[in-house]
C-alpha positions in Angstrom: -15.7 -1.9 12.4 -18.8 -0.9 14.4 -20.9 -3.0 16.7 -23.8 -2.3 19.1 -23.1 -4.3 22.3 -25.7 -7.0 23.0 -24.5 -7.4 26.7 -22.2 -5.8 29.3 -18.4 -6.3 28.7 -15.0 -5.4 30.0 -13.1 -4.0 27.0 -10.3 -6.5 27.2 -12.7 -9.4 27.1 -14.6 -7.9 24.2 -11.4 -7.5 22.2 -10.3 -11.0 22.9 -13.6 -12.4 21.7 -13.6 -10.3 18.5 -9.9 -10.6 17.7 -8.7 -14.0 19.1 -5.5 -13.9 16.9 -4.3 -10.6 18.4 -2.4 -10.2 21.7 -3.0 -8.1 24.8 0.0 -5.9 23.7 -1.7 -5.3 20.3 -4.9 -4.2 22.2 -2.9 -1.9 24.4 -1.4 -0.2 21.2 -5.0 0.3 19.8 -6.0 2.0 23.0 -2.9 4.1 23.2 -3.2 5.1 19.5 -6.9 6.2 20.2 -8.4 3.5 17.8 -11.0 2.2 20.3 -14.2 4.3 20.6 -17.4 3.9 22.7 -20.2 6.1 21.7 -17.7 8.1 19.6 -15.4 8.7 22.5 -11.9 7.4 23.0 -11.5 4.5 25.6 -8.3 4.9 27.6 -8.2 1.6 29.7 -8.4 -2.1 28.8 -10.4 -2.7 32.0 -13.1 -0.1 31.1 -16.7 -1.4 31.7 -18.9 -1.2 28.6 -22.7 -1.4 28.8 -25.3 -3.2 26.7 -26.6 -1.0 23.9 -23.5 1.2 23.6 -21.9 1.6 20.2 -18.4 0.0 20.0 -16.0 1.0 17.2 -12.4 0.2 16.0 -11.2 2.9 13.7 -9.2 1.6 10.7 -6.2 4.0 10.9 -4.2 4.8 13.9 -2.2 8.0 14.6 0.3 8.5 11.7 3.9 7.3 12.2 6.7 9.8 11.6 6.8 10.9 8.0 3.0 10.9 7.9 3.1 7.1 7.3 -0.4 5.7 8.3 -1.1 2.3 9.8 -3.9 0.6 8.0 -3.9 -2.6 9.9 -1.4 -4.2 12.3 -1.6 -7.8 13.4 1.0 -10.1 15.2 2.2 -11.3 11.7 2.1 -8.2 9.4 1.5 -4.5 9.1 -0.2 -2.7 6.2 0.8 0.9 5.8 -0.3 3.8 3.6 2.9 5.5 2.4 3.0 9.1 1.2 4.9 10.2 -1.9 8.5 11.3 -1.3 9.6 8.6 1.2 11.8 5.6 0.4 10.4 2.2 1.2 13.8 0.9 2.2 17.1 2.6 3.0 19.7 3.1 0.3 23.0 1.8 1.5 22.3 2.7 5.1 21.8 6.3 4.3 20.5 9.0 6.6 17.3 9.6 4.5 14.0 8.6 6.1 12.4 5.3 4.9 9.4 3.4 5.8 11.5 0.4 6.8 13.6 2.6 9.2 10.5 4.1 10.8 9.0 0.7 11.3 12.2 -0.7 12.8 12.0 2.1 15.4 8.3 1.6 15.9 8.5 -2.2 16.5 11.9 -2.4 18.1 13.3 -4.8 19.3 11.3 -7.0 16.9 12.4 -7.6 13.4 10.7 -6.2 10.3 10.8 -8.1 7.0 10.4 -6.3 3.6 7.7 -8.1 1.5 7.6 -5.6 -1.5 8.5 -2.1 -2.3 7.1 1.2 -3.6 9.2 3.7 -5.4 10.0 6.9 -3.5 7.6 8.9 -5.6 4.7 6.4 -5.4 2.2 6.7 -2.6 -0.2 4.0 -1.3 -0.4 0.6 0.3 2.7 -1.4 1.3 3.0 -4.7 3.2 5.7 -5.6 5.8 6.0 -8.9 7.7 6.5 -9.0 11.4 7.3 -12.8 11.6 9.6 -14.8 9.3 6.8 -17.4 8.7 4.5 -14.7 7.4 7.3 -13.2 5.3 7.9 -16.6 3.6 4.1 -17.0 3.0 3.8 -13.5 1.5 6.9 -13.8 -0.7 5.6 -17.1 -2.1 2.3 -15.4 -3.0 4.3 -12.8 -4.9 6.4 -15.3 -6.7 3.2 -17.3 -7.6 1.4 -14.1 -8.6 -1.3 -14.6 -6.1 -0.9 -11.3 -4.3 -2.9 -8.6 -6.2 -1.8 -5.0 -6.4 -3.6 -2.3 -8.2 -2.5 1.2 -9.0 -3.9 4.6 -10.2 -1.8 6.6 -12.5 -2.2 9.8 -14.5 -0.5 9.6 -17.9 0.5 12.3 -20.3 -1.6 12.0 -23.4 -4.9 10.4 -24.1 -5.0 6.7 -24.8 -7.0 5.4 -27.7 -7.9 2.1 -26.1 -10.4 1.8 -23.1 -8.5 -1.2 -21.7 -5.8 -3.7 -22.6 -2.4 -5.0 -21.5 1.2 -4.2 -21.9 3.7 -7.0 -22.3 7.4 -6.3 -22.7 10.8 -7.6 -21.6 12.8 -5.4 -19.2 16.5 -5.1 -18.3 18.5 -2.7 -16.2 21.2 -0.7 -17.8 24.6 0.2 -16.4 23.1 3.4 -14.9 20.5 1.3 -13.0 17.6 2.6 -15.3 15.1 0.0 -16.5 14.8 -0.3 -20.2 12.5 -2.3 -22.6 14.4 -4.9 -24.7 14.1 -4.7 -28.4 14.4 -8.5 -28.6 11.5 -10.6 -27.1 12.8 -13.0 -24.5 15.8 -10.9 -23.5 15.4 -9.7 -20.0 12.5 -10.1 -17.6 9.0 -10.5 -18.9 6.6 -7.8 -17.6 2.9 -7.9 -18.0 0.5 -5.1 -16.9 -3.2 -4.8 -17.3 -4.8 -1.4 -17.6 -8.2 0.2 -17.8 -8.9 3.9 -18.7 -11.1 5.6 -16.1 -11.2 9.1 -17.6 -9.4 11.5 -20.0 -9.2 15.3 -19.8 -6.9 18.1 -21.0 -4.5 15.6 -22.8 -4.1 13.5 -19.6 -5.4 10.0 -18.9 -6.4 8.5 -15.6 -5.8 4.8 -15.6 -6.1 1.8 -13.2 -3.3 -0.7 -13.5 -3.0 -4.2 -12.2 0.4 -6.0 -12.1 0.6 -9.4 -13.4 4.4 -9.4 -12.7 6.2 -7.2 -10.3 9.4 -5.9 -12.0 11.3 -2.9 -10.9 9.7 0.4 -12.1 7.4 -1.8 -14.3 4.5 0.7 -14.8 6.8 3.5 -15.1 9.1 2.2 -17.8 6.2 0.6 -19.8 4.3 3.9 -19.7 7.2 5.7 -21.2 7.8 2.9 -23.8 4.3 3.1 -25.0 4.5 6.9 -25.3 2.3 7.9 -22.3 4.8 8.7 -19.5 3.5 9.1 -15.9 2.8 12.7 -15.1 5.7 14.0 -12.9 8.0 10.9 -13.6 11.0 12.8 -14.9 13.1 9.8 -14.8 10.9 8.0 -17.3 9.9 10.8 -19.8 7.6 13.2 -18.1 7.8 16.7 -19.7 5.4 18.6 -17.4 7.6 20.7 -15.1 4.5 21.9 -13.2 3.7 18.5 -11.8 4.3 18.5 -8.0 4.9 14.7 -7.6 4.9 11.5 -9.7 1.2 10.6 -10.2 1.3 6.9 -9.3 -0.7 5.6 -6.3 -1.0 1.9 -5.0 -4.7 1.9 -4.2 -5.5 -1.7 -3.6 -3.8 -4.7 -2.1 -5.1 -8.3 -1.7 -3.4 -11.3 -0.2 -4.2 -14.6 1.6 -3.6 -14.9 5.4 -3.3 -18.6 6.3 -3.9 -17.9 10.0 -7.3 -16.3 9.2 -7.9 -18.7 6.3 -9.1 -15.9 4.1 -8.1 -13.3 1.6 -7.6 -9.8 3.1 -8.3 -6.8 1.0 -7.2 -3.2 1.5 -8.0 0.1 -0.3 -6.4 3.5 -0.2 -8.3 6.5 -1.8 -6.5 8.5 -4.5 -4.7 11.6 -3.1 -6.5 14.9 -3.6 -3.9 16.0 -6.2 -5.2 13.2 -8.5 -8.9 14.0 -8.2 -8.3 17.7 -8.6 -6.7 17.0 -12.1 -9.2 14.4 -13.4 -12.5 13.4 -11.9 -12.8 9.7 -10.9 
């Protein structure tokens, strides 16, 4: 956000007036992480004097956490992150591999961190964690009631004939922990995904997906089942060995915050690898 000051302020008083739901410790983190600017220059103290007419700015992203995980927004109740491809959301059986959850636990220690939803290791983009148990319960309820909106970009192998539509199927997990589409309707978990084709080029299709349900590997297994596997997703049918990653990115996230009494919306631009392959 940017704001031209209409009167003199002490930085701490200005932040309290603009962000009444945030704490002094949060403001200290913003200053420490170089998020607070006056006339384009970093402010280093909460007791700094600000003058009428100066341009005040809070930058949206702070310094990346370890693993190049970026903070999009942090409040007392939750934290929204932008996850790169190649990092787990949550540890696998307490392994030594880096995960977003592990990084967050170190960053917020000794406070707890609650996992609201997950992104697959190869998927990049927006992911939400709760910092309080009350917000965790609120967010999980929104997921269960399908009120939390999550949208993805994906590049698929092949060119779809339809411009938009939906995929509905029933998913189950086999003994090898691979998700499959059931041949019999009603057996397994119902999965519904809406899609829109953005562009097609060189036998590839760029799609925007919106999840109606949130099953494990939902977009990935449905893309394979309908004969358009996600580029780089070798687990679910990709044949292009040259792909440097799985081309699935969580670009939009919407959820309701009861404390603020409004829906919060976040966007993450598609990685450069996507735009280099197909123009948006």
